[in-house]
PAZAPA-4460 file (N, C-alpha, C; in steps of 0.05 Angstrom, whole numbers, plus 32768, in hexadecimal, padded with zeros to 4 digits):
% residues 247
    n_x    n_y    n_z   ca_x   ca_y   ca_z    c_x    c_y    c_z   seq   type   mol
   800F   7FE9   8000   8000   8001   7FFF   8011   8019   7FFF     1      M     A
   8008   802C   7FF1   8019   8047   7FEF   8016   8054   8007     2      S     A
   8026   806A   800C   8024   807D   8021   8009   808B   8024     3      A     A
   7FFF   8093   803B   7FE4   809E   803E   7FDE   80B8   8031     4      P     A
   7FF5   80C6   802B   7FF0   80E0   801B   7FE0   80F4   802C     5      G     A
   7FC9   80FE   801C   7FBA   8112   802B   7FA9   810A   8041     6      R     A
   7FA8   80EB   8043   7F95   80E2   805A   7F9E   80F0   8074     7      F     A
   7FB4   80F8   8079   7FBD   8105   8092   7FB2   8121   8093     8      G     A
   7FA6   812D   807F   7F9A   8146   807E   7F7C   8147   8085     9      A     A
   7F6E   812D   8081   7F52   812B   8087   7F51   811B   809F    10      M     A
   7F45   8127   80B4   7F41   811A   80CF   7F2A   8107   80CF    11      P     A
   7F2E   80F2   80E0   7F18   80DF   80E2   7EFF   80EE   80E6    12      R     A
   7EE9   80E8   80D9   7ED0   80F2   80DA   7ECA   8107   80C4    13      G     A
   7EDF   8111   80B8   7ED9   8125   80A3   7ECE   8118   808A    14      A     A
   7ED7   80FF   8084   7ECE   80F3   806B   7EB0   80ED   806D    15      L     A
   7EA1   80F4   8059   7E83   80EE   8055   7E7C   80DE   803E    16      R     A
   7E8D   80E0   8029   7E81   80D3   8012   7E99   80C4   8004    17      A     A
   7E93   80AE   7FF4   7EA6   809F   7FE6   7E9B   809D   7FCB    18      V     A
   7EAB   80A7   7FB5   7EA6   80A8   7F99   7EB3   808F   7F8E    19      L     A
   7EA7   807D   7F80   7EB1   8063   7F75   7EB0   8061   7F57    20      I     A
   7EC5   805D   7F4A   7EC5   8057   7F2E   7EB8   803C   7F28    21      D     A
   7EB0   8038   7F0C   7EA3   8020   7F06   7EB5   800D   7EF9    22      L     A
   7EBE   8010   7EE2   7ECB   7FFE   7ECF   7EE8   7FFC   7EDE    23      D     A
   7EEE   7FE2   7EE7   7F07   7FDC   7EF1   7F09   7FDF   7F10    24      G     A
   7EF6   7FEC   7F1C   7EF4   7FEE   7F37   7EDF   7FE0   7F44    25      T     A
   7EC7   7FE4   7F3B   7EB0   7FD2   7F44   7EAF   7FB8   7F38    26      L     A
   7EB6   7FB8   7F1F   7EB2   7F9E   7F0C   7EC4   7FA0   7EF6    27      M     A
   7ECA   7F84   7EED   7EDA   7F83   7ED4   7EC5   7F82   7EBE    28      D     A
   7EC5   7F9A   7EAF   7EB2   7F9E   7E95   7EC1   7F96   7E7C    29      T     A
   7EDC   7F92   7E7C   7EEB   7F90   7E65   7EDF   7F79   7E50    30      A     A
   7ED5   7F63   7E5A   7ECB   7F50   7E49   7EB2   7F5B   7E37    31      P     A
   7EA0   7F6B   7E45   7E8A   7F78   7E36   7E96   7F8C   7E23    32      D     A
   7EA5   7F9C   7E2C   7EB0   7FB0   7E19   7EC1   7FA6   7E01    33      L     A
   7ED0   7F93   7E07   7EDE   7F83   7DF1   7ECB   7F78   7DDF    34      A     A
   7EB6   7F6D   7DE8   7EA3   7F60   7DD5   7E99   7F77   7DC1    35      A     A
   7E8F   7F8C   7DCF   7E82   7FA1   7DBD   7E97   7FAF   7DAF    36      A     A
   7EAF   7FB3   7DB8   7EC3   7FC0   7DA6   7ECD   7FAF   7D8F    37      A     A
   7ECD   7F94   7D94   7ED7   7F82   7D7E   7EC1   7F7E   7D6A    38      N     A
   7EA8   7F7F   7D72   7E91   7F80   7D61   7E91   7F97   7D51    39      A     A
   7E98   7FAF   7D5C   7E9A   7FC7   7D4C   7EB2   7FC6   7D37    40      M     A
   7EC8   7FBC   7D41   7EDF   7FB2   7D2E   7ED7   7FA2   7D18    41      R     A
   7EC8   7F8F   7D1D   7EBD   7F7B   7D07   7EAD   7F8B   7CF2    42      A     A
   7E9D   7F9E   7CFC   7E8D   7FAE   7CE7   7E9F   7FBE   7CD6    43      D     A
   7EB8   7FC1   7CDD   7ECC   7FD1   7CCC   7EDF   7FBB   7CBC    44      F     A
   7ED8   7FA2   7CC2   7EEB   7F8F   7CB4   7F03   7F8C   7CC2    45      G     A
   7F09   7F93   7CDF   7F20   7F91   7CED   7F20   7F79   7CFD    46      L     A
   7F37   7F6E   7D03   7F3A   7F55   7D11   7F35   7F5E   7D30    47      D     A
   7F2C   7F48   7D40   7F28   7F51   7D5E   7F41   7F55   7D6C    48      P     A
   7F3E   7F63   7D80   7F56   7F66   7D92   7F51   7F58   7DAE    49      L     A
   7F66   7F50   7DBB   7F63   7F42   7DD3   7F56   7F54   7DE9    50      P     A
   7F48   7F47   7DFC   7F3C   7F55   7E0F   7F51   7F67   7E1E    51      I     A
   7F67   7F5E   7E23   7F7B   7F70   7E31   7F80   7F86   7E26    52      E     A
   7F81   7F86   7E0B   7F87   7F9E   7DF9   7F70   7FAF   7DFC    53      R     A
   7F58   7FA7   7DF9   7F40   7FB9   7DFE   7F40   7FC4   7E19    54      I     A
   7F47   7FB7   7E2E   7F45   7FBE   7E49   7F58   7FD5   7E4D    55      A     A
   7F71   7FD7   7E40   7F82   7FEB   7E40   7F77   8005   7E32    56      A     A
   7F62   8003   7E23   7F57   801A   7E15   7F43   8028   7E27    57      F     A
   7F3C   801B   7E3C   7F24   8025   7E50   7F31   8037   7E63    58      V     A
   7F20   804C   7E69   7F27   8060   7E7F   7F20   807D   7E77    59      G     A
   7F1D   8085   7E5F   7F16   80A0   7E58   7EFD   80A1   7E4C    60      K     A
   7EE9   8090   7E4D   7ED1   8092   7E44   7ECE   8080   7E26    61      G     A
   7EB3   807F   7E20   7EAB   806D   7E08   7EB7   8078   7DEE    62      A     A
   7EB5   8095   7DEC   7EC1   809D   7DD2   7EDD   809A   7DCE    63      E     A
   7EED   809D   7DE5   7F0B   8097   7DDF   7F0E   807B   7DDB    64      V     A
   7EFF   8069   7DE7   7F00   804E   7DE3   7EFA   8047   7DC8    65      L     A
   7EEB   8052   7DB9   7EE2   804E   7D9E   7EFA   8054   7D8B    66      V     A
   7F06   806F   7D90   7F1D   8075   7D81   7F33   8060   7D85    67      H     A
   7F39   805A   7D9F   7F51   8048   7DA2   7F49   802C   7D97    68      R     A
   7F32   8023   7D99   7F2D   8007   7D8D   7F2F   8005   7D6D    69      A     A
   7F23   801C   7D64   7F26   801E   7D46   7F43   8021   7D3C    70      L     A
   7F54   802D   7D4A   7F6F   8031   7D41   7F82   801D   7D4E    71      T     A
   7F7B   800F   7D62   7F8D   7FFE   7D72   7FA5   800C   7D7C    72      D     A
   7F9E   8026   7D88   7FB3   8037   7D92   7FA7   8047   7DAA    73      D     A
   7FB6   804A   7DBD   7FAF   8059   7DD5   7FAA   8076   7DCD    74      L     A
   7FBA   807E   7DBB   7FBB   809B   7DB4   7FAA   80A0   7D99    75      A     A
   7F9F   808B   7D8F   7F92   808D   7D77   7F79   809C   7D72    76      G     A
   7F78   80AA   7D5B   7F5E   80B8   7D56   7F54   80AD   7D3B    77      R     A
   7F3D   80A2   7D38   7F31   8098   7D21   7F28   80B1   7D10    78      A     A
   7F28   80AE   7CF5   7F1C   80C4   7CE5   7EFE   80C7   7CED    79      A     A
   7EF7   80E1   7CEA   7EDC   80E8   7CF5   7EC6   80D6   7CEB    80      E     A
   7EC5   80D1   7CD1   7EAE   80BF   7CC8   7EAF   80A5   7CD4    81      E     A
   7EC9   8098   7CD4   7ECA   807E   7CE3   7EC3   807F   7D00    82      D     A
   7ECA   8095   7D0E   7EC3   8096   7D2B   7EA5   8099   7D2D    83      F     A
   7E98   80A8   7D1C   7E7B   80AB   7D22   7E6D   8092   7D1B    84      V     A
   7E77   8081   7D06   7E6C   8069   7D00   7E72   8054   7D15    85      R     A
   7E8C   8056   7D20   7E94   8045   7D34   7E88   8046   7D4D    86      G     A
   7E83   8061   7D56   7E74   8065   7D70   7E56   805B   7D6F    87      R     A
   7E4A   805F   7D59   7E2D   8053   7D53   7E2E   8037   7D57    88      R     A
   7E43   802B   7D4B   7E42   800B   7D4C   7E4B   8002   7D67    89      A     A
   7E5E   800F   7D76   7E66   8008   7D90   7E52   800A   7DA5    90      F     A
   7E41   801F   7DA3   7E2A   8026   7DB5   7E15   800E   7DB0    91      Y     A
   7E0F   8007   7D96   7DFB   7FF4   7D91   7E04   7FD6   7D9B    92      A     A
   7E1D   7FD0   7D98   7E28   7FB7   7DA1   7E2B   7FB5   7DBE    93      H     A
   7E32   7FCD   7DCD   7E32   7FCE   7DE8   7E1A   7FCC   7DF6    94      Y     A
   7E07   7FD6   7DEC   7DEB   7FD4   7DF6   7DE1   7FB7   7DF3    95      H     A
   7DEB   7FA7   7DE4   7DE5   7F8C   7DE1   7DF0   7F7A   7DF5    96      R     A
   7E0B   7F82   7DFB   7E19   7F6F   7E0E   7E21   7F78   7E28    97      V     A
   7E17   7F94   7E2D   7E1C   7FA1   7E48   7E14   7F8F   7E5F    98      N     A
   7E26   7F85   7E71   7E20   7F76   7E86   7E21   7F57   7E85    99      G     A
   7E22   7F50   7E6C   7E20   7F34   7E67   7E38   7F26   7E73   100      E     A
   7E51   7F30   7E70   7E6A   7F21   7E79   7E78   7F31   7E90   101      R     A
   7E6D   7F48   7E97   7E7A   7F59   7EAA   7E77   7F49   7EC4   102      A     A
   7E8D   7F4D   7ED4   7E91   7F3E   7EEC   7E97   7F51   7F05   103      I     A
   7E85   7F52   7F17   7E88   7F5F   7F30   7E9F   7F56   7F40   104      V     A
   7EB3   7F65   7F47   7ECB   7F5C   7F58   7EC1   7F51   7F6F   105      F     A
   7ED1   7F3D   7F7A   7ECE   7F2F   7F92   7ECA   7F43   7FAD   106      E     A
   7EB8   7F40   7FBD   7EB2   7F4C   7FD1   7EAB   7F6A   7FCF   107      R     A
   7EA0   7F71   7FB5   7E98   7F8E   7FB3   7E80   7F96   7FC5   108      V     A
   7E6A   7F81   7FC3   7E55   7F8D   7FD6   7E5D   7F8E   7FF2   109      P     A
   7E70   7F7E   7FFD   7E78   7F82   8017   7E88   7F9A   801D   110      Q     A
   7E97   7FA2   8007   7EA6   7FBE   8009   7E93   7FD4   800C   111      A     A
   7E7C   7FD3   7FFA   7E69   7FEA   7FFA   7E5B   7FEA   8015   112      L     A
   7E56   7FD1   8021   7E46   7FD1   8037   7E55   7FDA   8050   113      R     A
   7E70   7FD5   804D   7E82   7FDF   8064   7E85   7FFD   8063   114      L     A
   7E84   800B   804F   7E87   8027   804B   7E6E   8034   8052   115      L     A
   7E59   8028   804B   7E3D   8034   8051   7E38   8031   806F   116      R     A
   7E41   801A   807B   7E3C   8014   8099   7E4D   802A   80A8   117      D     A
   7E61   8034   809C   7E72   8045   80A9   7E68   8062   80A7   118      A     A
   7E52   8066   809F   7E43   8081   809C   7E4C   808F   8084   119      G     A
   7E54   8083   806C   7E5E   808F   8056   7E47   808E   8042   120      L     A
   7E42   80A3   802F   7E31   80A0   801A   7E41   809C   8001   121      V     A
   7E39   808C   7FED   7E46   8084   7FD8   7E3C   808D   7FBB   122      L     A
   7E4F   8091   7FAA   7E46   8099   7F8F   7E59   8087   7F7D   123      A     A
   7E4B   8081   7F66   7E5B   8076   7F4D   7E65   808B   7F3C   124      C     A
   7E7C   808E   7F35   7E85   80A3   7F26   7E94   8098   7F0F   125      V     A
   7E8A   8098   7EF5   7E95   808B   7EDF   7E96   8098   7EC5   126      T     A
   7EA9   8093   7EB4   7EA8   80A0   7E9B   7E97   8092   7E86   127      N     A
   7E8C   807D   7E8D   7E79   806D   7E7E   7E5F   807E   7E7A   128      K     A
   7E56   807C   7E61   7E3D   808E   7E5D   7E24   8082   7E6E   129      P     A
   7E13   8093   7E75   7DFB   808B   7E85   7DEB   8074   7E7B   130      R     A
   7DE7   8075   7E61   7DD8   8062   7E54   7DE3   8045   7E59   131      E     A
   7DFB   8040   7E5E   7E06   8026   7E67   7E09   8022   7E84   132      F     A
   7E11   8037   7E91   7E18   8037   7EAC   7E00   802D   7EBE   133      T     A
   7DE8   803A   7EBC   7DD1   8033   7ECE   7DC6   8018   7EC6   134      L     A
   7DC5   8010   7EAD   7DBC   7FF2   7EAC   7DCE   7FDF   7EB6   135      P     A
   7DEA   7FE4   7EB5   7DFD   7FD2   7EBC   7DFD   7FD0   7ED9   136      L     A
   7DFC   7FE8   7EEB   7DFA   7FE5   7F08   7DE0   7FD4   7F12   137      L     A
   7DCB   7FDA   7F01   7DB2   7FCA   7F09   7DB5   7FAE   7F05   138      D     A
   7DC2   7FA6   7EEE   7DC2   7F8D   7EE6   7DD3   7F7C   7EF8   139      R     A
   7DE9   7F88   7F05   7DF9   7F77   7F18   7DF2   7F7E   7F34   140      V     A
   7DDB   7F8E   7F39   7DD3   7F8E   7F54   7DDF   7FA3   7F65   141      G     A
   7DEF   7FB7   7F5A   7E01   7FC9   7F69   7DF4   7FE5   7F6C   142      L     A
   7DE1   7FEB   7F5A   7DD2   8005   7F5A   7DC8   800E   7F75   143      A     A
   7DBC   7FFE   7F87   7DB1   8007   7F9E   7DC5   8015   7FB3   144      P     A
   7DDF   800D   7FAF   7DF2   8015   7FC2   7DFA   8033   7FBF   145      W     A
   7DF4   803F   7FA8   7DFB   8058   7FA2   7DE7   806D   7FA4   146      F     A
   7DED   8083   7FB5   7DDC   809A   7FB6   7DDC   80B2   7F9E   147      G     A
   7DF2   80AA   7F8F   7DF3   80B8   7F74   7E03   80A9   7F61   148      A     A
   7DFE   80AA   7F47   7E0C   809F   7F32   7E11   80B6   7F1D   149      V     A
   7E2B   80BD   7F18   7E31   80D3   7F05   7E40   80C5   7EF0   150      V     A
   7E37   80C5   7ED8   7E40   80BA   7EC0   7E50   80CC   7EAC   151      A     A
   7E5E   80C1   7E9B   7E70   80D3   7E8B   7E63   80E5   7E79   152      G     A
   7E4A   80E4   7E75   7E3A   80F7   7E62   7E27   8109   7E73   153      D     A
   7E2E   8106   7E8E   7E1D   811A   7EA0   7E29   8135   7EA1   154      D     A
   7E43   8138   7E9B   7E4D   8154   7E9F   7E60   8155   7E87   155      V     A
   7E68   816F   7E7F   7E78   8172   7E66   7E93   8163   7E64   156      P     A
   7EA2   8161   7E7C   7EBB   8154   7E7D   7EBD   8138   7E8A   157      E     A
   7ECD   8128   7E7F   7ED0   810C   7E8B   7EEA   810E   7E9C   158      K     A
   7EEE   80F8   7EAE   7F05   80F7   7EBB   7F1A   80F1   7EA8   159      K     A
   7F35   80FF   7EAB   7F3F   8108   7EC3   7F37   8127   7ECB   160      P     A
   7F24   8133   7EBD   7F19   814A   7EC7   7F09   8146   7EE1   161      H     A
   7F07   8159   7EF4   7EF9   8153   7F0C   7EDA   8157   7F0B   162      P     A
   7ECF   815F   7EF3   7EB2   8168   7EF2   7EA2   814F   7EFC   163      A     A
   7EA7   8137   7EF7   7E94   8122   7EFE   7E95   811C   7F1E   164      L     A
   7EAE   8120   7F2A   7EB0   811D   7F47   7EA2   8133   7F55   165      L     A
   7EA7   814B   7F49   7E98   8164   7F55   7E79   8161   7F52   166      L     A
   7E6F   8157   7F3D   7E52   8153   7F3B   7E49   813F   7F4E   167      A     A
   7E58   8129   7F52   7E4F   8115   7F66   7E4D   8120   7F81   168      A     A
   7E61   8132   7F88   7E62   813D   7FA4   7E4A   814F   7FA6   169      C     A
   7E43   8160   7F93   7E2C   816F   7F92   7E12   8161   7F96   170      D     A
   7E12   814B   7F87   7DF8   813D   7F89   7DF5   812E   7FA5   171      R     A
   7E0B   8127   7FB2   7E09   811D   7FCD   7E06   812F   7FE1   172      L     A
   7E0E   8149   7FDB   7E0A   815E   7FEF   7E25   815F   8002   173      G     A
   7E3D   8154   7FF7   7E56   8152   8007   7E6C   8164   7FF8   174      V     A
   7E7A   8173   8005   7E91   8183   7FFA   7EA6   8172   7FF2   175      P     A
   7EB3   8174   7FDC   7EC9   8166   7FD3   7EE0   815E   7FE5   176      P     A
   7EE4   8174   7FF8   7EF6   816E   800E   7EF1   8158   8020   177      S     A
   7ED4   8153   8021   7ECC   813E   8033   7EC5   8123   8024   178      H     A
   7ED1   8120   800C   7ECB   810A   7FFC   7EE7   80FB   7FF5   179      A     A
   7EE5   80E3   7FEA   7EFA   80D1   7FE3   7EF4   80C3   7FCC   180      L     A
   7F05   80C0   7FB7   7F01   80B0   7FA0   7F0C   8096   7FA1   181      M     A
   7EFF   8081   7F98   7F0E   8068   7F93   7F0D   8060   7F76   182      I     A
   7F24   805B   7F69   7F25   8056   7F4C   7F3D   8043   7F46   183      G     A
   7F42   8041   7F2E   7F57   802D   7F26   7F69   8038   7F11   184      D     A
   7F6C   8053   7F0C   7F7B   805D   7EF6   7F86   807A   7EFF   185      S     A
   7F99   807F   7EEE   7FA4   809B   7EEF   7F90   80B2   7EEA   186      V     A
   7F7A   80AA   7ED9   7F63   80BB   7ED4   7F53   80C3   7EEF   187      N     A
   7F50   80AD   7EFF   7F44   80B4   7F1A   7F56   80C4   7F2D   188      D     A
   7F6F   80BD   7F2E   7F83   80CD   7F3F   7F84   80EA   7F36   189      A     A
   7F85   80F1   7F1B   7F85   810A   7F14   7F6C   811B   7F19   190      L     A
   7F54   810D   7F14   7F3C   8119   7F1C   7F36   811E   7F39   191      A     A
   7F40   810D   7F49   7F3E   810F   7F64   7F4F   8126   7F6D   192      S     A
   7F67   8126   7F65   7F7A   813E   7F6B   7F6E   815A   7F65   193      R     A
   7F62   815B   7F4A   7F55   8172   7F43   7F3E   817D   7F52   194      A     A
   7F32   8166   7F5D   7F18   816C   7F6C   7F1D   8174   7F88   195      A     A
   7F35   816B   7F90   7F3E   8173   7FAE   7F36   815E   7FC0   196      G     A
   7F34   8147   7FB6   7F2E   812F   7FCA   7F41   8118   7FC9   197      C     A
   7F45   8108   7FDB   7F58   80F5   7FDB   7F50   80DD   7FC5   198      P     A
   7F61   80CA   7FC3   7F5D   80B3   7FB0   7F6A   809F   7FB9   199      V     A
   7F5A   8087   7FBA   7F67   806B   7FBD   7F64   805B   7FA2   200      V     A
   7F7B   8051   7F9A   7F79   8042   7F7F   7F7B   8027   7F85   201      L     A
   7F6C   8013   7F76   7F6D   7FF6   7F76   7F7B   7FEC   7F5F   202      V     A
   7F88   7FD3   7F64   7F98   7FC7   7F4F   7F85   7FB7   7F3C   203      E     A
   7F6F   7FB2   7F43   7F60   7F9F   7F31   7F59   7FA9   7F16   204      M     A
   7F5B   7FC2   7F12   7F51   7FCE   7EF8   7F62   7FD0   7EE3   205      G     A
   7F61   7FE6   7ED2   7F6D   7FE5   7EB9   7F85   7FFB   7EB4   206      Y     A
   7F7E   8011   7EBE   7F94   8027   7EBC   7FA2   8028   7EA1   207      N     A
   7F91   8028   7E8D   7F9A   802A   7E6F   7FB4   8018   7E6C   208      E     A
   7FB2   8002   7E77   7FC8   7FED   7E73   7FE2   7FEE   7E81   209      G     A
   7FE3   8000   7E91   7FFA   8002   7EA6   7FF2   7FF7   7EC2   210      D     A
   8003   7FED   7ED2   7FFE   7FE8   7EED   7FFA   8001   7EFD   211      S     A
   7FE4   7FFF   7F0B   7FDF   8017   7F1D   7FF4   801D   7F31   212      V     A
   8006   8007   7F36   801A   800C   7F47   8032   8022   7F3E   213      R     A
   802F   8027   7F25   8041   803C   7F19   803A   8059   7F24   214      T     A
   8021   8059   7F2D   8019   8076   7F39   8020   8078   7F57   215      L     A
   802B   8064   7F64   8033   8067   7F7F   8047   807E   7F84   216      A     A
   803E   808F   7F96   8050   80A5   7F9B   8047   80C0   7F8C   217      G     A
   8037   80BD   7F79   802F   80D2   7F69   801E   80E8   7F79   218      Q     A
   801F   8100   7F74   800F   8114   7F83   7FF1   810D   7F82   219      P     A
   7FE6   810D   7F99   7FCA   8108   7F96   7FC2   80EB   7F9C   220      G     A
   7FD3   80D7   7F99   7FCE   80BC   7F9B   7FD1   80B3   7FBA   221      V     A
   7FBE   80B2   7FCA   7FBE   80AB   7FE7   7FC4   8090   7FED   222      D     A
   7FB9   807C   7FDD   7FC0   8061   7FE4   7FB8   8050   7FCB   223      A     A
   7FC6   803A   7FCA   7FC1   8026   7FB5   7FBD   8009   7FC0   224      I     A
   7FA6   7FFF   7FBF   7FA0   7FE4   7FCB   7F98   7FD1   7FB4   225      V     A
   7F95   7FB8   7FBC   7F8C   7FA1   7FA9   7F72   7FA6   7F9E   226      V     A
   7F5C   7FA7   7FAE   7F42   7FA7   7FA6   7F30   7FBB   7FB5   227      S     A
   7F17   7FBB   7FAD   7F04   7FCD   7FBB   7F00   7FC8   7FD8   228      L     A
   7F00   7FAC   7FE3   7EFB   7FA5   7FFB   7F16   7FB1   800B   229      I     A
   7F2B   7FB2   8003   7F45   7FBB   800E   7F43   7FD7   8011   230      D     A
   7F38   7FE6   7FFC   7F35   8002   7FFD   7F22   800C   8013   231      A     A
   7F0B   7FFC   8014   7EF6   8003   8028   7F01   8000   8043   232      A     A
   7F10   7FEA   804B   7F1A   7FE2   8063   7F2C   7FFC   806B   233      E     A
   7F3F   8000   8054   7F55   8017   805C   7F46   8031   8063   234      H     A
   7F30   8039   8053   7F20   804F   8059   7F12   8053   8074   235      I     A
   7F08   803C   807C   7EF8   803A   8094   7F0E   803B   80AB   236      V     A
   7F24   802E   80A8   7F38   802F   80BE   7F44   8049   80C2   237      R     A
   7F48   8058   80AA   7F55   8072   80AE   7F46   808B   80B0   238      N     A
   7F2B   808A   80A2   7F1E   80A4   809E   7F00   80A0   80A5   239      L     A
   7EF5   808E   80A3   7ED7   808A   80A9   7ECF   8098   80C3   240      A     A
   7EB4   80A3   80C4   7EAD   80B0   80DD   7EAB   809D   80F3   241      P     A
   7EA3   8082   80ED   7E9C   8072   8102   7EAD   8054   80FB   242      T     A
   7EB3   8047   810E   7EC1   802F   8109   7EAE   8019   8101   243      S     A
   7EB8   8009   80EE   7EA6   7FF1   80E6   7EB9   7FD9   80E3   244      A     A
   7EB1   7FC1   80EC   7EC4   7FAA   80E6   7EC5   7FA5   80C9   245      P     A
   7EDA   7F97   80C2   7EDF   7F8C   80A4   7EC8   7F78   809E   246      P     A
   7EC2   7F7C   8083   7EAC   7F69   807B   7EB8   7F4B   8077   247      A     A
***
């Protein structure tokens, strides 16, 4: 686990809300995303890409994923005509498969219960478009845990911009200085730092193909743990307003 960073600046009892990323933090959605992205590529006569490659393209929203999947390049930009056609195809394919193969990570419900039993309110904050986010959370049974869901098209800017986090705090009625983010990537770390709240990163996710451990010691990264249950236990132990036993 990395050093606690700004945790020392937030006294116990000050934390009121936890904002949680979706893809790579709550669940492994790469199989569904790969199925949709490869179906889109097939529409263009392109060969399928491995799931691991598609997973590396995840993190900056569906539109960036479409560009990356069409070009097989993290920095790729498809021609505008191809992008428009590809986006339409990807959305159609993803609507068909959304949630079919996604796997909720082990002990996620226990982690959410631990946080909520400690007196914290929860929000899901994701770059995924709302039309996919809400059905997915409903399908896997996680929707009832969240007092707010802020999706990638709810605000003008996606993570790493802080707008999604600030919108979540506003909907929960909690100042960003009394909130904490749990995510899996540099995008979550940058967004949290810009919003003025601490961040705990989990190793289970994607981080655009790089190990999240490469972010250890970076400004704004308060802790790196294995999974959501580890993050929840760390938060309750250090910051939560009341003590709760591990799930």
